C-alpha positions as CSV (number, residue, x, y, z in Angstrom):
1,M,-15.4,4.6,-19.5
2,N,-16.5,5.3,-15.9
3,T,-13.5,7.2,-14.6
4,K,-15.3,8.4,-11.4
5,A,-16.0,4.8,-10.2
6,V,-12.3,4.0,-10.9
7,A,-11.0,7.1,-9.2
8,T,-13.2,6.3,-6.2
9,E,-11.5,2.9,-5.8
10,L,-8.0,4.4,-6.5
11,E,-8.6,7.0,-3.8
12,K,-9.1,4.1,-1.3
13,L,-6.0,2.5,-2.6
14,L,-4.0,5.7,-2.2
15,A,-5.2,6.0,1.4
16,D,-4.2,2.4,2.1
17,E,-0.8,3.0,0.5
18,F,-0.3,6.1,2.7
19,V,-1.2,4.3,5.9
20,L,1.1,1.4,5.0
21,Y,3.8,3.9,4.2
22,T,3.4,5.5,7.6
23,K,3.4,2.2,9.4
24,T,6.5,1.2,7.5
25,R,8.2,4.5,8.5
26,N,7.2,3.8,12.1
27,A,8.9,0.4,11.9
28,H,12.0,2.0,10.4
29,W,12.2,4.6,13.1
30,N,11.3,2.4,16.1
31,I,12.8,-1.0,15.4
32,E,14.8,-2.5,18.2
33,G,16.7,-5.7,18.8
34,P,19.8,-7.6,17.6
35,D,18.7,-7.2,14.0
36,F,18.2,-3.5,14.3
37,H,20.6,-2.4,11.6
38,A,19.5,-4.9,8.9
39,M,15.8,-4.3,9.6
40,H,16.3,-0.5,9.8
41,L,17.7,-0.6,6.2
42,F,15.1,-3.2,5.1
43,F,12.2,-1.0,6.2
44,E,13.8,2.0,4.6
45,S,13.8,0.2,1.2
46,Q,10.1,-0.8,1.7
47,Y,8.9,2.7,2.5
48,E,10.9,4.1,-0.4
49,Q,9.0,1.7,-2.7
50,L,5.7,2.7,-1.1
51,D,6.5,6.4,-1.6
52,E,6.9,5.8,-5.3
53,I,3.7,3.8,-5.4
54,M,1.7,6.6,-3.7
55,D,2.9,9.1,-6.2
56,N,2.0,6.8,-9.1
57,V,-1.5,6.2,-7.7
58,A,-2.1,9.9,-7.1
59,E,-0.9,10.6,-10.6
60,R,-3.2,7.9,-12.1
61,I,-6.2,9.5,-10.4
62,R,-5.2,12.8,-12.0
63,T,-4.5,11.2,-15.3
64,I,-8.1,9.9,-15.5
65,G,-9.4,13.4,-14.7
66,H,-10.0,13.5,-11.0
67,Y,-8.3,15.1,-7.9
68,S,-6.4,13.0,-5.5
69,P,-7.1,13.1,-1.8
70,A,-4.2,14.6,0.0
71,T,-5.0,15.1,3.7
72,L,-4.6,12.8,6.6
73,K,-8.3,13.2,7.5
74,E,-9.2,12.1,4.0
75,F,-6.8,9.1,4.0
76,L,-8.1,7.9,7.4
77,G,-11.7,8.1,6.2
78,L,-10.9,6.1,3.0
79,T,-8.4,3.5,4.2
80,H,-9.2,-0.2,4.7
81,L,-6.2,-0.5,7.1
82,T,-5.9,0.3,10.8
83,E,-3.4,2.4,12.5
84,K,-3.1,-0.2,15.3
85,R,0.4,-0.4,16.6
86,G,1.9,-3.6,18.1
87,T,3.1,-3.7,21.7
88,K,6.6,-4.7,20.7
89,N,9.2,-2.8,18.6
90,N,10.8,-6.0,17.3
91,S,11.1,-7.1,13.7
92,Q,8.7,-10.0,14.1
93,S,5.9,-7.8,15.4
94,Y,6.4,-5.1,12.7
95,I,6.7,-7.7,9.9
96,K,3.6,-9.6,10.9
97,D,1.5,-6.3,10.9
98,L,3.0,-5.0,7.7
99,T,2.5,-8.3,5.9
100,E,-1.2,-8.4,6.9
101,D,-1.6,-4.9,5.4
102,H,0.2,-5.8,2.2
103,E,-2.1,-8.9,1.9
104,S,-5.2,-6.6,2.5
105,I,-4.0,-4.4,-0.4
106,I,-3.3,-7.4,-2.6
107,D,-6.9,-8.6,-2.0
108,F,-8.2,-5.1,-2.9
109,L,-6.2,-5.0,-6.0
110,R,-7.3,-8.5,-7.2
111,E,-10.9,-7.5,-6.6
112,N,-10.6,-4.5,-8.9
113,I,-8.6,-5.7,-11.9
114,A,-11.5,-7.2,-13.7
115,P,-14.1,-4.6,-12.8
116,F,-11.8,-1.7,-14.0
117,A,-11.4,-3.4,-17.4
118,E,-14.7,-5.1,-17.9
119,K,-17.3,-3.0,-16.0
120,H,-15.7,0.4,-16.3
121,K,-13.8,-0.1,-19.6
122,D,-10.6,1.4,-18.1
123,F,-8.0,-1.0,-19.3
124,G,-5.2,1.4,-18.5
125,S,-6.1,1.5,-14.8
126,S,-6.7,-2.3,-14.8
127,D,-3.1,-2.7,-16.1
128,F,-1.8,-0.2,-13.7
129,I,-3.2,-2.0,-10.6
130,T,-2.0,-5.3,-12.0
131,G,1.5,-4.0,-11.9
132,L,0.9,-2.8,-8.3
133,L,-0.4,-6.2,-7.4
134,E,2.9,-7.7,-8.5
135,T,4.9,-5.2,-6.6
136,H,2.9,-5.8,-3.4
137,E,3.2,-9.5,-3.8
138,K,7.0,-9.2,-4.0
139,M,7.1,-6.8,-1.0
140,A,4.9,-9.2,1.0
141,W,7.1,-12.1,0.0
142,M,10.2,-10.2,1.2
143,L,8.5,-9.6,4.6
144,K,7.2,-13.1,5.0
145,S,10.6,-14.5,4.3
146,H,11.7,-13.0,7.6
147,L,9.1,-15.0,9.5
148,K,10.3,-18.5,8.4
């Protein structure tokens, strides 16, 4: 089992999760508009899920014998996401941006499920990210449903 290669990919995932968590917190804090209250609560439920995901990813890295990145500098160097911020503080702007980030993470997870199992022989981490894929798909669906 090649735990270092798996941990390297999980570190990128952790960084993506942290950036997405921060952007979701931003939406929660700065949302404006007639749907403020509902969206404020919705974004809170999303960042709470992301907080749990981050903890689980970091613990998975530790479980397979490596240390988790834990500084903002490390996260910004590892992430696939951007910190760009929309020009509007309305729900549509935030939802569009957050949906794109979830879809980026979904793509990253899909790309790693088979290699974790087949190439690196880490079936536990493959199963772990399959579960995360399902969680992100549901979170993205919840976001996209607001755009219809």
